[in-house]
RODO-2510 file (C-alpha; in nm, 4 decimals, decimal comma):
residues 205
     n   res          X          Y          Z
     1     m     0,0000     0,0000     0,0000
     2     e     0,1478     0,3341    -0,1064
     3     t     0,1490     0,6416     0,1151
     4     p    -0,1236     0,8961     0,0343
     5     v    -0,0413     1,2053    -0,1687
     6     a    -0,1028     1,5245     0,0284
     7     m    -0,2768     1,8106    -0,1488
     8     s    -0,1135     2,1492    -0,1935
     9     i    -0,2188     2,4236     0,0471
    10     d    -0,5443     2,5723    -0,0757
    11     s    -0,8387     2,7822     0,0386
    12     c    -1,0032     2,6912     0,3676
    13     p    -1,3506     2,5402     0,3868
    14     k    -1,6148     2,7527     0,5587
    15     k    -1,7098     2,4625     0,7830
    16     f    -1,6434     2,0971     0,8513
    17     d    -1,8957     1,8159     0,8059
    18     a    -1,7524     1,5797     1,0685
    19     i    -1,4482     1,5449     1,2925
    20     t    -1,2849     1,2717     1,5017
    21     r    -0,9689     1,1881     1,6925
    22     a    -0,8598     0,8490     1,5645
    23     y    -0,6847     0,5630     1,7433
    24     n    -0,3501     0,6864     1,6038
    25     g    -0,3866     1,0073     1,8066
    26     r    -0,4431     1,2234     1,4991
    27     t    -0,7439     1,4447     1,4387
    28     y    -0,9348     1,4176     1,1099
    29     a    -1,1662     1,6968     0,9960
    30     f    -1,3838     1,6292     0,6912
    31     a    -1,5106     1,8983     0,4537
    32     g    -1,6755     1,7798     0,1329
    33     p    -1,4303     1,5591    -0,0618
    34     k    -1,1325     1,6628     0,1550
    35     v    -1,0017     1,5447     0,4885
    36     y    -0,7580     1,7457     0,7000
    37     q    -0,5121     1,5587     0,9221
    38     v    -0,3682     1,7292     1,2313
    39     w    -0,1061     1,5679     1,4548
    40     y     0,2134     1,6235     1,6523
    41     e     0,5599     1,4982     1,5609
    42     n     0,8567     1,5685     1,7896
    43     n     0,6246     1,8027     1,9820
    44     l     0,5660     2,0123     1,6699
    45     p     0,2208     2,0538     1,5111
    46     q     0,1834     1,8900     1,1684
    47     k    -0,0981     1,9534     0,9213
    48     a    -0,1870     1,8046     0,5832
    49     s    -0,4917     1,7678     0,3597
    50     f    -0,5972     1,4809     0,1332
    51     d    -0,8806     1,3635    -0,0825
    52     v    -1,0969     1,1446     0,1411
    53     s    -1,0472     0,8601    -0,1104
    54     e    -0,6657     0,8948    -0,0743
    55     m    -0,6635     0,8658     0,3039
    56     f    -0,9529     0,6153     0,3186
    57     p    -0,9274     0,4097    -0,0045
    58     g    -1,2502     0,2330    -0,0930
    59     g    -1,4508     0,4641     0,1306
    60     p    -1,7081     0,7289     0,0431
    61     k    -1,6186     1,0465    -0,1455
    62     e    -1,7749     1,2541     0,1335
    63     v    -1,8958     1,1733     0,4845
    64     s    -2,2016     1,2677     0,6878
    65     a    -2,0493     1,1524     1,0201
    66     v    -1,7356     0,9816     1,1512
    67     l    -1,6735     0,7706     1,4617
    68     s    -1,3503     0,6363     1,6162
    69     n    -1,3473     0,3521     1,8673
    70     s    -1,0606     0,3914     2,1166
    71     r    -1,0830     0,0254     2,2195
    72     s    -1,1035    -0,1539     1,8844
    73     g    -0,8979     0,1016     1,6912
    74     v    -1,1610     0,1177     1,4158
    75     t    -1,2656     0,4457     1,2536
    76     t    -1,6077     0,4294     1,0869
    77     l    -1,7097     0,6682     0,8093
    78     f    -2,0797     0,7187     0,7423
    79     d    -2,2283     0,8241     0,4115
    80     g    -2,5994     0,8346     0,4845
    81     r    -2,6895     0,4832     0,5995
    82     t    -2,3767     0,3182     0,4601
    83     e    -2,0864     0,2577     0,6978
    84     y    -1,7228     0,1975     0,6059
    85     r    -1,4900     0,0593     0,8742
    86     f    -1,1156     0,1351     0,8655
    87     r    -0,7949     0,0679     1,0570
    88     w    -0,4762     0,2765     1,0519
    89     n    -0,1803     0,1391     0,8563
    90     k     0,1274     0,2923     1,0187
    91     k     0,3689     0,1862     0,7449
    92     a     0,1561     0,3308     0,4630
    93     q     0,0431     0,6294     0,6732
    94     r    -0,3158     0,5844     0,5624
    95     f    -0,6213     0,3806     0,6583
    96     h    -0,7247     0,0460     0,5127
    97     m    -1,0742    -0,0988     0,5104
    98     t    -1,1432    -0,3841     0,7498
    99     k    -1,1687    -0,7247     0,5860
   100     t    -1,5124    -0,8083     0,7211
   101     r    -1,8470    -0,6279     0,7348
   102     s    -1,7354    -0,3251     0,5342
   103     p    -1,8922    -0,1478     0,3636
   104     q    -2,2427    -0,2316     0,4768
   105     n    -2,5773    -0,0606     0,5224
   106     l    -2,7035     0,0113     0,8720
   107     s    -2,9435    -0,2558     0,9939
   108     q    -3,3172    -0,1882     1,0115
   109     n    -3,2865    -0,2040     1,3908
   110     i    -3,1122     0,1367     1,3704
   111     t    -3,3667     0,4124     1,3096
   112     v    -3,1263     0,7087     1,2805
   113     t    -2,9370     0,8110     0,9666
   114     p    -2,6231     0,9614     1,1234
   115     n    -2,5332     1,3264     1,0775
   116     l    -2,3344     1,3142     1,4033
   117     a    -2,1226     1,0448     1,5680
   118     f    -1,8902     1,0364     1,8689
   119     e    -1,7421     0,8149     2,1395
   120     w    -1,8576     0,9258     2,4851
   121     f    -1,6399     0,9271     2,7973
   122     d    -1,7945     0,5981     2,9130
   123     g    -1,6871     0,4235     2,5915
   124     n    -2,0306     0,4168     2,4313
   125     q    -2,0376     0,4711     2,0546
   126     v    -2,3091     0,7249     1,9738
   127     i    -2,4661     0,8003     1,6359
   128     a    -2,7343     1,0662     1,6062
   129     q    -2,9713     1,2357     1,3665
   130     d    -3,0994     1,5723     1,4804
   131     r    -3,2209     1,5094     1,8374
   132     r    -3,2451     1,1286     1,8178
   133     f    -2,9502     0,9043     1,9054
   134     a    -2,8551     0,5382     1,9133
   135     i    -2,5836     0,3522     2,1034
   136     f    -2,4114     0,1802     1,8137
   137     d    -2,2299    -0,1526     1,7929
   138     a    -2,0386    -0,1186     1,4649
   139     y    -1,9127    -0,4770     1,4588
   140     w    -2,2570    -0,6350     1,4883
   141     n    -2,4281    -0,3429     1,3102
   142     l    -2,6865    -0,3045     1,5857
   143     s    -2,8370    -0,0371     1,8064
   144     t    -2,8335    -0,1423     2,1719
   145     f    -3,0344     0,1612     2,2874
   146     e    -3,2092     0,4616     2,1334
   147     g    -3,3373     0,7795     2,2915
   148     d    -3,3666     1,1567     2,2914
   149     l    -3,0262     1,3253     2,2627
   150     k    -3,1268     1,6273     2,4685
   151     r    -3,2522     1,4112     2,7557
   152     y    -2,9532     1,1772     2,7817
   153     f    -2,6820     1,4259     2,6793
   154     p    -2,8008     1,7588     2,8245
   155     n    -2,6694     2,0885     2,6878
   156     l    -2,4770     1,9521     2,3912
   157     p    -2,4413     2,2170     2,1174
   158     r    -2,7089     2,1849     1,8500
   159     d    -2,4417     2,2168     1,5791
   160     l    -2,2046     1,9576     1,7275
   161     i    -2,0099     1,7611     1,4621
   162     g    -1,7765     1,5547     1,6789
   163     v    -1,5824     1,4989     2,0011
   164     i    -1,2046     1,5317     1,9688
   165     y    -1,1025     1,4554     2,3273
   166     n    -1,2466     1,2632     2,6203
   167     g    -1,0636     1,2612     2,9498
   168     g    -1,2183     1,2076     3,2914
   169     e    -1,4683     1,4857     3,3501
   170     t    -1,3802     1,6817     3,0350
   171     a    -1,4849     1,6394     2,6723
   172     l    -1,3788     1,8719     2,3906
   173     l    -1,6622     1,9285     2,1457
   174     y    -1,6223     2,0740     1,7961
   175     t    -1,9142     2,2571     1,6357
   176     r    -2,0167     2,3396     1,2802
   177     s    -1,9729     2,7086     1,3667
   178     n    -1,6008     2,6380     1,4325
   179     k    -1,6003     2,6605     1,8081
   180     l    -1,4232     2,4331     2,0515
   181     k    -1,6402     2,3815     2,3584
   182     v    -1,5315     2,2302     2,6888
   183     y    -1,8071     2,0066     2,8266
   184     h    -1,8077     1,8947     3,1912
   185     t    -1,9345     1,5367     3,1829
   186     k    -2,0419     1,5347     3,5491
   187     k    -2,2131     1,8764     3,5461
   188     y    -2,3597     1,8134     3,1981
   189     r    -2,2847     2,1594     3,0670
   190     i    -2,0431     2,3712     2,8648
   191     v    -1,7927     2,5415     3,0952
   192     q    -1,5718     2,7156     2,8354
   193     e    -1,5653     2,7808     2,4636
   194     y    -1,3103     2,9097     2,2154
   195     p    -1,3446     3,0267     1,8543
   196     v    -1,1285     2,8286     1,6104
   197     k    -0,9483     2,9841     1,3145
   198     i    -0,9703     2,7135     1,0493
   199     g    -0,6517     2,8224     0,8738
   200     e    -0,4435     2,7903     1,1883
   201     f    -0,6142     2,4661     1,2884
   202     v    -0,5718     2,2626     0,9680
   203     g    -0,3145     2,4622     0,7694
   204     c    -0,5128     2,6176     0,4840
   205     l    -0,5395     2,9715     0,3509
***
């Protein structure tokens, strides 16, 4: 497997569609057909952009939601009701599709068509559509629980697109309006927020 070809620096997107922190410790922000990779090397910030199909060969051209499982190491891309499961290939510096159950359509047991996905601090994998969510088992393609997002996850931003850090009582939430919000998982509320300059974040102009 060859390493992916990074794109030249170009104009910044106005917003991201989905964002995740993958098992490899890198953050991936999706905007249309592009994905922006942000990571640290020798304590220095690194940034690069790729076609989604370069970084995730065999996957969708664009994504509606993305989910990374910190236990299994699998990153799942959603395009509507189709899911594509990937693992990181360190040697090739790109993802490869899992050998089983990928791609596949979400089972009928799952009533949401994801436009948001995230791993919560308790390890649960959450997919959501508007204010409805499901606890998702990607391997078995099943929902183990469904409910109202506002009731079970109080005070989440309405324009949330992903969670990029979970640690103890703190979760870092990224919104469609390009804000980073600090959510206290025991108090169930936003305690701080910061505007994000896309150019500085992902290295575009």
